[in-house]
C-alpha positions in Angstrom: 190.3 -144.3 -11.7 191.2 -140.7 -10.6 191.6 -139.5 -7.0 188.7 -140.6 -4.8 187.4 -137.5 -2.9 185.8 -138.2 0.5 183.9 -135.6 2.6 183.9 -136.5 6.3 181.1 -134.4 8.0 181.6 -134.8 11.8 181.2 -132.2 14.6 183.4 -134.2 17.0 186.9 -133.0 16.1 188.7 -136.1 17.6 186.4 -138.6 16.0 186.4 -136.7 12.7 190.2 -136.7 12.6 190.3 -140.4 13.5 188.1 -141.1 10.5 190.1 -138.8 8.2 193.3 -140.5 9.2 191.9 -144.0 8.8 190.5 -143.2 5.3 193.7 -141.4 4.2 195.8 -144.6 4.7 194.9 -145.3 1.1 197.0 -142.7 -1.0 194.3 -142.8 -3.7 191.8 -141.2 -1.2 191.6 -137.4 -0.8 189.8 -136.8 2.5 188.3 -133.4 3.5 186.7 -132.9 6.9 183.9 -130.5 7.8 182.3 -129.8 11.2 178.9 -128.8 9.9 176.3 -129.6 7.3 176.4 -126.1 5.8 180.2 -126.3 5.3 179.8 -129.6 3.4 177.0 -128.2 1.2 179.0 -125.1 0.3 181.8 -127.4 -1.0 179.8 -129.8 -3.1 181.2 -128.1 -6.2 184.5 -129.9 -5.5 182.8 -133.1 -6.5 183.0 -135.6 -3.7 182.9 -139.3 -4.6 181.6 -140.2 -1.1 180.2 -138.4 1.9 180.5 -139.8 5.4 177.8 -137.9 7.4 177.3 -137.6 11.1 173.5 -137.7 11.6 173.4 -135.3 14.6 175.0 -132.1 13.4 174.8 -128.7 15.3 173.3 -126.7 12.4 171.0 -129.1 10.5 169.6 -132.6 10.6 171.0 -135.5 8.6 167.7 -135.7 6.6 168.2 -132.1 5.5 171.8 -132.7 4.5 170.9 -135.8 2.5 168.1 -134.1 0.7 170.3 -131.1 -0.4 173.2 -133.4 -1.5 170.8 -135.6 -3.5 169.2 -132.5 -5.0 172.7 -131.3 -6.1 173.8 -134.7 -7.4 171.7 -137.9 -6.8 174.7 -140.1 -7.7 176.8 -139.2 -4.6 176.8 -142.1 -2.2 176.2 -141.0 1.5 177.1 -143.2 4.5 175.5 -142.2 7.8 177.7 -142.5 10.9 175.5 -142.0 14.0 176.1 -142.1 17.8 172.6 -143.6 18.3 171.2 -146.9 17.3 167.7 -146.3 16.1 166.3 -148.9 13.7 163.3 -146.7 12.6 165.6 -143.7 11.9 168.0 -145.9 10.0 165.3 -147.2 7.8 164.0 -143.7 7.1 167.6 -142.6 6.2 168.1 -145.5 3.9 164.8 -144.7 2.2 165.7 -141.1 1.8 168.8 -142.0 -0.2 171.6 -143.0 2.2 173.9 -145.8 0.9 174.5 -147.3 4.4 174.0 -146.6 8.1 176.6 -147.2 10.9 176.5 -146.8 14.6 179.7 -145.4 16.2 181.6 -148.3 17.8 184.9 -150.1 17.6 184.0 -151.7 14.3 183.0 -148.5 12.5 186.4 -147.9 10.9 186.5 -151.4 9.4 182.8 -151.3 8.3 183.4 -147.9 6.6 186.5 -149.2 4.9 184.6 -152.2 3.5 181.8 -150.0 2.3 184.3 -147.7 0.7 185.8 -150.7 -1.1 182.4 -151.8 -2.4 181.5 -148.3 -3.6 184.8 -148.0 -5.5 184.3 -151.4 -7.2 180.8 -150.3 -8.2 182.0 -147.0 -9.6 184.9 -148.7 -11.4 182.4 -151.1 -13.0 180.1 -148.2 -14.0 183.1 -146.4 -15.6 184.0 -149.6 -17.6 180.4 -149.9 -18.7 180.2 -146.2 -19.7 183.5 -146.6 -21.6 182.2 -149.7 -23.4 179.0 -147.9 -24.4 181.1 -145.0 -25.6 183.1 -147.4 -27.8 179.9 -148.9 -29.1 178.7 -145.5 -29.9 181.9 -144.8 -31.8 181.6 -148.1 -33.6 178.1 -147.1 -34.9 179.1 -143.5 -35.8 176.8 -143.6 -38.8 179.1 -141.8 -41.3 181.8 -144.4 -40.6 179.7 -147.6 -40.3 177.3 -146.7 -43.2 179.6 -146.7 -46.2 178.9 -144.6 -49.3 178.8 -141.2 -50.8 176.0 -141.4 -53.3 173.2 -138.8 -53.2 170.8 -141.5 -52.0 172.9 -142.4 -49.0 173.7 -138.7 -48.2 170.0 -138.2 -47.9 169.9 -141.1 -45.4 172.6 -139.4 -43.3 170.5 -136.2 -43.2 167.5 -138.2 -41.9 169.5 -140.1 -39.3 170.8 -136.8 -37.9 167.2 -135.5 -37.7 166.1 -138.8 -36.0 168.9 -138.5 -33.3 167.7 -135.1 -32.1 164.4 -136.4 -30.7 162.5 -139.5 -29.5 160.2 -139.7 -32.6 159.3 -143.2 -33.7 161.2 -144.1 -36.8 159.9 -146.4 -39.5 162.6 -147.9 -41.8 161.6 -149.2 -45.3 163.7 -151.1 -47.8 164.4 -154.3 -49.5 165.9 -157.3 -47.6 169.6 -156.8 -47.1 169.8 -153.0 -47.4 171.0 -152.5 -43.8 167.9 -151.5 -41.9 169.2 -152.8 -38.6 172.5 -150.9 -39.1 170.6 -147.7 -39.6 168.5 -148.4 -36.5 171.6 -149.0 -34.4 173.2 -145.8 -35.8 170.1 -143.8 -34.7 170.1 -145.4 -31.2 173.9 -145.1 -30.5 173.9 -141.5 -31.6 170.9 -140.5 -29.6 170.4 -139.4 -25.9 169.4 -143.0 -25.2 172.8 -144.5 -26.2 173.8 -145.4 -22.7 170.8 -147.7 -22.4 169.9 -150.9 -24.2 169.2 -151.5 -27.9 166.9 -154.5 -28.0 166.2 -156.0 -31.5 163.2 -158.2 -32.0 162.8 -160.1 -35.3 159.0 -160.6 -35.5 159.3 -163.4 -38.1 161.7 -165.4 -35.9 159.2 -165.7 -33.1 156.3 -168.2 -33.4 152.9 -166.3 -33.2 151.9 -168.2 -30.1 155.0 -167.0 -28.2 155.4 -163.4 -29.5 153.2 -161.8 -26.7 155.2 -163.5 -23.9 158.5 -162.5 -25.7 157.4 -158.9 -26.1 155.6 -158.3 -22.8 157.0 -161.1 -20.5 155.0 -163.3 -18.1 154.7 -164.0 -14.4 155.6 -167.3 -12.7 152.8 -169.8 -13.0 151.1 -167.9 -15.9 150.9 -171.1 -17.9 152.4 -174.6 -17.9 156.1 -174.3 -18.0 156.3 -170.7 -16.7 158.5 -171.7 -13.7 160.0 -168.2 -13.3 159.1 -164.7 -14.1 160.2 -163.6 -17.6 161.0 -159.9 -18.4 159.8 -159.0 -21.9 161.6 -157.1 -24.6 159.8 -153.9 -23.9 160.9 -153.9 -20.3 164.4 -154.7 -21.3 164.4 -151.7 -23.6 163.3 -149.3 -20.9 165.0 -145.9 -21.4 166.7 -147.4 -24.5 165.4 -148.4 -27.9 163.3 -151.4 -29.1 163.8 -152.3 -32.7 160.9 -154.3 -34.2 162.2 -155.8 -37.5 159.8 -157.2 -40.1 156.8 -155.5 -38.4 154.7 -156.1 -41.4 154.6 -159.8 -40.6 153.0 -159.4 -37.2 149.8 -161.2 -36.6 146.7 -158.9 -36.7 145.7 -159.9 -33.1 149.1 -159.0 -31.8 148.9 -155.7 -33.6 146.0 -154.7 -31.5 147.9 -155.5 -28.3 151.0 -153.7 -29.5 148.9 -150.6 -30.3 147.4 -150.5 -26.8 150.9 -150.8 -25.2 152.3 -148.0 -27.4 149.3 -145.7 -26.7 149.3 -146.3 -22.9 153.1 -146.6 -22.6 152.5 -149.4 -20.1 152.2 -153.2 -20.3 151.0 -156.1 -18.2 152.9 -159.3 -18.1 151.0 -162.4 -19.0 149.4 -163.8 -15.8 150.0 -160.5 -14.0 147.7 -157.7 -12.9 150.1 -154.8 -12.4 150.5 -152.2 -15.1 154.2 -151.6 -15.7 155.2 -148.2 -17.1 158.1 -148.1 -19.6 159.9 -145.5 -21.7 161.4 -147.0 -24.8 162.0 -145.4 -28.2 160.4 -147.5 -31.0 162.1 -148.1 -34.4 160.4 -150.5 -36.8 161.5 -151.9 -40.1 159.8 -153.7 -43.0 160.4 -154.7 -46.6 156.7 -154.3 -47.3 154.6 -151.3 -48.2 152.6 -151.0 -45.0 150.1 -148.6 -46.6 149.2 -151.3 -49.2 149.1 -153.8 -46.4 146.5 -151.6 -44.6 144.4 -151.5 -47.8 144.5 -155.3 -48.0 143.4 -155.6 -44.4 146.7 -157.2 -43.3 147.8 -154.3 -41.1 145.8 -152.1 -38.7 145.5 -148.5 -40.0 145.6 -147.0 -36.5 148.9 -148.9 -35.7 150.3 -147.8 -39.1 149.9 -144.2 -38.2 151.1 -144.8 -34.7 154.4 -146.3 -36.1 154.8 -144.1 -39.1 156.7 -141.3 -37.2 159.8 -140.4 -39.3 159.8 -142.7 -42.4 163.2 -143.5 -43.8 163.5 -145.5 -47.0 166.8 -147.3 -47.4 167.7 -147.4 -51.1 168.6 -150.7 -52.7 172.2 -151.1 -53.6 171.5 -150.9 -57.4 170.4 -147.3 -57.0 173.6 -146.3 -55.1 176.0 -146.1 -58.0 179.7 -146.2 -57.1 178.8 -147.0 -53.4 179.0 -150.6 -54.7 182.8 -150.2 -55.1 183.2 -148.4 -51.8 181.4 -151.1 -50.0 183.2 -153.9 -51.9 186.6 -152.5 -50.9 185.4 -152.1 -47.3 184.2 -155.8 -47.1 187.4 -157.0 -48.7 189.6 -155.0 -46.3 187.5 -156.2 -43.3 187.7 -159.9 -44.4 191.5 -159.7 -44.9 191.9 -158.0 -41.5 189.7 -160.6 -39.6 191.5 -163.5 -41.3 195.0 -162.1 -41.1 195.4 -162.0 -44.9 197.5 -159.6 -46.9 195.5 -156.7 -48.4 193.8 -157.4 -51.7 193.1 -155.2 -54.7 190.0 -155.3 -57.0 190.9 -155.3 -60.7 189.1 -152.9 -63.1 187.4 -155.8 -64.8 186.1 -157.1 -61.5 184.9 -153.6 -60.6 183.1 -153.4 -64.0 181.4 -156.7 -63.3 180.3 -155.6 -59.9 178.8 -152.3 -61.3 176.8 -154.2 -63.9 175.2 -156.6 -61.5 171.8 -155.5 -59.9 172.4 -157.1 -56.5 168.9 -158.3 -55.6 170.2 -159.3 -52.2 171.6 -155.8 -51.7 174.5 -155.0 -49.3 174.2 -158.4 -47.6 174.7 -160.2 -51.0 177.6 -157.9 -51.9 179.3 -158.8 -48.6 179.0 -162.5 -49.3 180.2 -162.1 -52.9 183.3 -160.2 -51.8 184.2 -162.5 -49.0 184.0 -165.5 -51.4 186.2 -163.6 -53.9 188.9 -163.2 -51.2 189.0 -166.9 -50.7 189.0 -167.7 -54.4 191.9 -165.5 -55.4 195.5 -166.9 -55.3 197.2 -163.6 -55.9 197.0 -160.1 -54.4 194.2 -159.1 -56.8 190.6 -160.1 -57.1 189.9 -160.7 -60.8 186.7 -160.8 -62.8 186.6 -164.6 -62.5 186.7 -164.5 -58.7 183.4 -162.5 -58.6 180.7 -165.2 -58.4 176.9 -164.4 -58.3 174.5 -167.1 -57.0 171.3 -165.1 -56.9 168.1 -166.9 -56.3 166.4 -164.1 -58.2 168.4 -164.6 -61.4 165.2 -165.1 -63.5 164.2 -161.5 -63.0 167.6 -159.8 -62.4 167.9 -158.5 -66.0 164.7 -156.5 -65.6 166.4 -154.4 -63.0 168.7 -152.8 -65.6 167.5 -150.5 -68.3 167.9 -151.9 -71.8 166.3 -151.9 -75.2 163.7 -154.4 -76.2 166.2 -156.3 -78.3 168.6 -156.3 -75.4 166.0 -157.8 -73.1 165.2 -160.5 -75.7 168.9 -161.5 -75.9 169.1 -161.7 -72.1 165.9 -163.8 -71.8 167.1 -166.3 -74.5 170.5 -166.5 -72.8 169.0 -167.2 -69.4 166.7 -170.0 -70.8 169.6 -171.6 -72.7 171.6 -171.7 -69.4 168.6 -173.0 -67.5 167.9 -175.8 -70.0 171.5 -176.9 -70.7 171.6 -175.2 -74.2 168.7 -177.3 -75.5 167.5 -175.1 -78.4 164.4 -177.2 -79.0 163.2 -176.9 -75.4 164.0 -173.1 -75.2 162.2 -172.4 -78.5 159.1 -174.2 -77.2 159.3 -172.5 -73.8 159.6 -169.0 -75.3 157.3 -169.7 -78.3 159.9 -168.6 -80.9 161.5 -170.2 -83.9 164.6 -172.4 -83.5 166.2 -170.4 -86.4 166.0 -167.2 -84.3 168.0 -168.8 -81.5 170.5 -170.4 -84.0 171.0 -167.0 -85.7 171.7 -165.3 -82.3 174.2 -168.0 -81.5 175.9 -167.7 -84.9 176.2 -163.9 -84.6 177.5 -164.1 -81.0 174.6 -162.1 -79.8 174.1 -164.5 -76.8 
C-alpha cells in the first residue's frame, strides 16, 4: 500500500499538533494539519486517505465539511473529533456519512489509532479484491480466452465488443458445448460491471419447485424448512451480471414471474412483502430456437422479446475450420502445463483426423478428446491412433459432412457393420439391401 495521507482539521493548534505527532509515529502515514474547513476543502485534490475533523470549526460546521468532502469523493473516510458529547449530534453525523465519532478525552489518541488501523485493513482488503477482479478480467480477455481466427469467430469478437459498450440484454444461441458461458463471462468481465458479481444459473439444474426461491430468495418462515432468510440469485447479481443458462427449459409459469421481475426491475422474496429493487445485466443462453418454441407454445412471446436484446449465435466447431487445430493445441498445452508434463506435438495425421471429424459435442468434446490423447501417448507426439472419438451421436455424424450419395451409402453400411459386429445378414436386412452389395463393397475395400 502506498503512503497513507491523513488530513487533521483542528482549530486548536496545540491539540492539532498533538494529533499530528501521534499519527506520524507510523512512518507510512503522511499527516497534514489544517485549522479551518475551507483550507481542508481547498486541498482535497491531494487525495487524503482519511480526514480527522473537528466538529466545531470557526468558519463552517462539521455537517457542511462532511457534505462537501462526500460530494468530492464519497469514499474518503471521515472521523469526527469533538469537544462536546452529544448523542443526537453524533447520530446525525454518522448518518450524514462520518465513519466514526470521538469525544476529546485522554483515550482519543488510542481510539483514533485503532480506527486508523481498521480503515487501513479495510482499504487493503479492497485493494486485494480489486486486484483479483482485475486479474479475472485479464483472464477473460475474450481475444485470449476464446481461441480461434476463423471468420465465424471473428464475427463473435465483433459482437462481444458491441455488447461490452452498453447494458443491453444479450441472448446467446448455439449447440451444447460451443462455449456460451465463456462468451457470457467475456462480456461481463470486459464491461463496466466487471467489478461486481457474475452469477450463473443453470435453469435445468434446479428442480421446477425450487427455481423461484433460488432466483428470488425467501424470508425466514416462508415455508417449512425456511429457517433463515435466503438471498436469491438476482439480488446476488445486483450491479453485476446474471447469466441464465438453458433459458428455453424454464417452466412456463416461472417465465411469467421472470417477465414481471425484468419489467419492474424489482422482486419480492417468497414470504415477503417488500419490493426489492435490483440492477443486474441479464445474459441468457439456449441451444433451442426460442422463436420456434414460441410458436409451439412452450415459451412466452413477451418474454422472448424482452430477452432477445443483442442475439449472438455461437458457431458449432465443425463450421470453424482450422480453429479446431488452434483449440486442440491450446488444450494439449494447458493439460501438459496443469499436469507438469513435457510439451506434446500433434502429428500431421492426427491433425487430419481431427479436421475430418464433425465434433457433435463441439469445443467441450474436443477438449476431452485432446486430454485423453495426452494420456494415451508414450512419446512426445500425439499420433492418429491416440485420437479417440466416443460420440453418442455417431449414428448421424456422417450427415454433418458434405459427400456424394455413393459416399453416404458407404458410410451408412460401414456404420451398421460396426454396430452389428460385421454380421452381413443382419445389416442387409436392416438396410433392405442385397448381401451381394455388401460383399462387393467389402471385396473392393470400399468400406
